[in-house]
C-alpha positions as CSV (number, residue, x, y, z in Angstrom):
1,M,-10.4,-20.4,-8.5
2,A,-7.7,-18.1,-7.1
3,N,-6.3,-17.3,-10.5
4,L,-9.9,-16.7,-11.9
5,I,-10.6,-14.2,-9.0
6,S,-7.3,-12.4,-9.7
7,M,-8.0,-12.3,-13.4
8,V,-11.5,-10.9,-12.9
9,A,-10.0,-8.3,-10.6
10,N,-7.4,-7.2,-13.2
11,I,-10.0,-6.9,-15.8
12,L,-12.1,-4.6,-13.6
13,M,-9.0,-2.6,-12.7
14,I,-8.1,-2.1,-16.4
15,T,-11.8,-1.2,-17.2
16,F,-11.8,1.5,-14.6
17,V,-8.3,2.8,-15.4
18,L,-9.5,3.2,-19.1
19,F,-12.7,4.8,-18.0
20,S,-11.0,7.4,-16.1
21,I,-8.6,8.2,-18.8
22,F,-11.3,8.4,-21.4
23,S,-13.6,10.6,-19.1
24,W,-10.7,13.1,-18.5
25,K,-9.9,13.2,-22.3
26,K,-13.7,13.8,-23.1
27,R,-13.9,16.7,-20.6
28,G,-10.5,18.2,-21.8
29,V,-9.0,17.6,-18.4
30,K,-5.2,17.0,-17.9
31,A,-4.9,13.5,-16.4
32,K,-1.6,14.5,-14.4
33,N,-3.6,17.1,-12.6
34,E,-6.4,14.7,-11.6
35,I,-3.9,11.9,-10.7
36,G,-2.0,14.1,-8.3
37,I,1.6,13.8,-9.6
38,K,2.5,17.5,-9.6
39,W,5.5,18.2,-7.3
40,R,4.8,20.8,-4.6
41,K,7.0,22.4,-2.0
42,N,5.7,20.0,0.8
43,S,6.0,16.8,-1.2
44,W,9.3,15.8,0.1
45,V,7.6,15.9,3.7
46,D,5.0,13.5,2.4
47,I,7.5,11.2,1.1
48,I,9.6,11.1,4.3
49,S,6.5,10.8,6.4
50,G,5.1,7.8,4.3
51,I,8.4,6.0,4.7
52,I,8.4,6.6,8.5
53,I,5.0,5.3,9.0
54,G,5.6,2.2,6.9
55,F,8.9,1.5,8.9
56,I,7.1,2.0,12.2
57,A,4.3,-0.5,11.1
58,M,6.8,-3.2,9.8
59,L,9.2,-2.8,12.8
60,G,6.1,-3.4,15.1
61,I,5.2,-6.6,13.1
62,F,8.7,-7.8,13.4
63,F,9.0,-7.4,17.1
64,V,5.5,-8.7,17.8
65,E,6.0,-11.9,15.8
66,R,9.5,-12.4,17.2
67,G,8.3,-11.8,20.7
68,L,5.5,-14.4,20.2
69,S,8.3,-16.8,18.9
70,F,6.4,-17.1,15.5
71,I,9.8,-16.2,13.8
72,S,13.5,-16.5,14.7
73,V,16.4,-14.5,13.3
74,T,19.0,-16.8,11.7
75,A,21.5,-14.2,10.3
76,V,21.9,-10.6,9.5
77,N,23.7,-9.8,6.3
78,I,23.8,-6.0,5.3
79,G,25.5,-6.9,2.0
80,R,22.2,-8.4,0.7
81,L,20.7,-4.9,0.2
82,S,21.1,-3.7,-3.4
83,I,20.0,-0.9,-5.6
84,V,18.3,-3.3,-7.9
85,T,16.0,-4.6,-5.2
86,L,15.3,-1.1,-4.0
87,S,14.5,-0.1,-7.5
88,Q,12.2,-3.1,-8.1
89,I,10.2,-2.4,-5.0
90,L,9.9,1.4,-5.8
91,I,8.8,0.7,-9.3
92,M,6.2,-1.9,-8.2
93,A,4.8,0.5,-5.5
94,A,4.7,3.4,-7.9
95,L,2.9,1.5,-10.7
96,E,0.4,0.0,-8.3
97,E,-0.5,3.3,-6.8
98,L,-0.7,4.9,-10.2
99,A,-3.0,2.2,-11.5
100,C,-5.1,1.5,-8.3
101,R,-5.4,4.8,-6.8
102,G,-4.4,7.5,-9.3
103,L,-6.5,5.9,-12.1
104,M,-8.8,3.1,-11.0
105,L,-10.1,5.0,-7.8
106,N,-10.7,8.1,-9.8
107,G,-12.5,6.1,-12.4
108,L,-14.9,4.7,-9.8
109,M,-15.4,8.1,-8.2
110,I,-16.3,9.6,-11.6
111,L,-18.7,6.6,-12.2
112,T,-20.4,6.4,-8.8
113,K,-20.1,10.0,-7.5
114,K,-19.6,8.4,-4.2
115,K,-16.2,8.6,-2.5
116,Y,-16.6,5.9,0.2
117,I,-18.3,3.4,-2.2
118,S,-15.4,4.0,-4.6
119,V,-12.7,3.5,-2.0
120,L,-14.4,0.2,-0.9
121,A,-14.9,-1.1,-4.4
122,S,-11.3,-0.3,-5.4
123,A,-10.0,-1.8,-2.2
124,V,-11.9,-5.0,-2.9
125,I,-10.6,-5.2,-6.4
126,F,-7.0,-4.5,-5.1
127,G,-7.4,-7.4,-2.6
128,M,-8.9,-9.7,-5.2
129,A,-6.0,-9.0,-7.6
130,H,-3.6,-10.6,-5.1
131,A,-5.6,-13.7,-4.9
132,G,-3.4,-15.5,-7.4
133,N,-0.2,-14.7,-5.4
134,P,1.6,-17.8,-4.0
135,H,0.2,-18.9,-0.6
136,A,-2.8,-16.4,-0.7
137,T,-5.6,-17.2,1.7
138,V,-9.0,-15.6,2.5
139,I,-7.3,-13.7,5.3
140,S,-4.6,-12.3,2.9
141,I,-7.4,-11.2,0.5
142,I,-9.0,-9.4,3.3
143,S,-5.7,-7.8,4.5
144,N,-4.8,-6.7,1.0
145,S,-8.3,-5.2,0.6
146,L,-7.7,-3.3,3.9
147,G,-4.4,-2.4,2.4
148,G,-6.3,-0.8,-0.5
149,V,-8.4,1.2,1.9
150,M,-5.2,2.3,3.7
151,Y,-3.5,3.6,0.5
152,A,-6.8,5.2,-0.7
153,I,-7.0,7.2,2.5
154,A,-3.3,8.2,2.1
155,Y,-4.1,9.3,-1.4
156,L,-7.4,11.1,-0.9
157,E,-6.4,13.0,2.2
158,M,-3.2,14.3,0.7
159,K,-4.7,14.7,-2.8
160,N,-1.4,13.4,-4.3
161,L,0.4,10.2,-5.1
162,F,3.7,10.9,-3.4
163,F,2.5,10.0,0.1
164,P,0.8,6.7,-0.7
165,I,3.7,5.7,-3.1
166,A,6.2,6.4,-0.2
167,L,3.9,4.4,2.2
168,H,3.5,1.5,-0.1
169,F,7.2,1.4,-1.0
170,S,8.2,1.6,2.8
171,W,5.7,-1.2,3.7
172,N,7.1,-3.6,1.1
173,F,10.8,-2.6,1.5
174,F,11.0,-3.0,5.2
175,Q,8.8,-6.0,5.0
176,G,11.0,-8.0,2.6
177,P,14.5,-6.5,1.8
178,I,15.1,-5.5,5.4
179,F,13.2,-7.7,7.8
180,G,13.2,-10.8,5.6
181,F,9.4,-11.4,5.5
182,P,7.8,-12.7,2.3
183,V,6.0,-9.8,0.5
184,S,2.5,-11.0,-0.6
185,G,3.9,-14.5,-1.1
186,L,7.0,-13.2,-3.0
187,N,10.4,-13.8,-1.5
188,F,13.3,-11.3,-1.5
189,S,16.8,-11.7,0.0
190,G,16.2,-9.8,3.3
191,M,19.1,-8.2,5.3
192,I,17.6,-10.2,8.1
193,S,17.3,-13.9,7.4
194,Q,14.5,-15.5,9.5
195,S,12.8,-18.8,9.9
196,I,9.1,-19.5,10.7
197,T,8.8,-21.3,14.1
198,S,5.1,-21.4,14.3
199,N,2.3,-23.0,12.2
200,N,-0.2,-20.3,13.4
201,T,-0.7,-19.0,9.8
202,N,-3.9,-17.1,10.6
203,L,-2.1,-14.8,13.1
204,M,1.3,-14.4,11.4
205,G,0.6,-15.0,7.8
206,G,3.0,-18.0,7.2
207,L,4.6,-18.1,3.7
208,Y,2.6,-15.3,2.4
209,G,4.1,-12.8,4.9
210,P,2.6,-10.5,7.5
211,E,-0.1,-9.4,5.0
212,G,-1.7,-12.8,5.3
213,G,-2.2,-12.8,9.0
214,I,-4.4,-11.1,11.7
215,I,-1.2,-9.4,13.2
216,G,-0.6,-7.6,9.8
217,I,-4.3,-6.5,9.6
218,G,-3.8,-5.0,13.0
219,F,-0.8,-2.9,11.9
220,R,-2.7,-1.8,8.7
221,I,-5.2,-0.4,11.1
222,L,-2.3,1.3,12.9
223,V,-1.1,2.8,9.6
224,I,-4.5,4.3,8.9
225,V,-4.5,5.8,12.4
226,L,-0.9,7.3,11.9
227,T,-2.1,8.6,8.4
228,F,-4.9,10.6,9.9
229,I,-2.6,11.7,12.7
230,Y,-0.1,13.0,10.1
231,V,-2.8,14.7,8.0
232,Y,-4.8,16.4,10.6
233,I,-2.3,17.0,13.5
234,V,1.2,17.1,12.0
235,V,0.2,18.9,8.7
236,G,-2.8,20.5,10.4
237,K,-5.0,19.9,7.4
238,S,-8.2,21.3,8.6
239,K,-11.0,22.7,6.4
240,D,-9.7,26.2,6.9
241,N,-6.0,25.6,5.9
242,R,-6.6,22.8,3.4
243,C,-6.2,24.9,0.3
244,K,-3.2,26.7,1.9
245,Y,-1.4,23.4,2.1
246,D,-2.8,21.8,-1.1
247,C,-2.5,24.9,-3.4
248,E,0.9,26.1,-2.6
249,Y,3.5,24.5,-5.0
């Protein structure tokens, strides 16, 4: 059943990806401009901020789960970090953001003309697409769907892919290769080796990782809050200066 849900989600994703591409082609619009991959002078700030927000969230998850004795640290080995792993995480994050936010979300917005409905629909599809991952649960699907909302907000508020890619990369990189958690059911050799000391899977996510638990859901909400703080307080992206920030490259 889980694999069927994942397959249906991927079919829907491909459908909306193709719909956005054909719609732009029909209108004579350049896809790269609509997707938001044009570098601008403040893009490096978005990238650094996305990495910091992801790190704060995963550091919080680590200390909360360790403080509650859900996990224990068995070893720390800096030598486990590698360029190959870093590259894998970055490529995965970039491809998912390109497909799910840059293309699928835009396709849904073109079709429905409703931003919030499109965000919700794309997030549910994103969550369902992870249903076939090892150790996936109902909570993990809900959490991944909230993750879809999280990345969609980052994308739409900044009108570019650099911020959500950095956020997505940071979330996954610190989750797996640094703190040693499973990443959506997938295992990476983490710098920190840890063992699960609790069977409270609903809270801490178990073998699926923090994304499969209520604690992870709480920190996804924190990421959304931090994203709005960055957008509207740090950047100061009000209606009056929105174009000033978005239009200067």
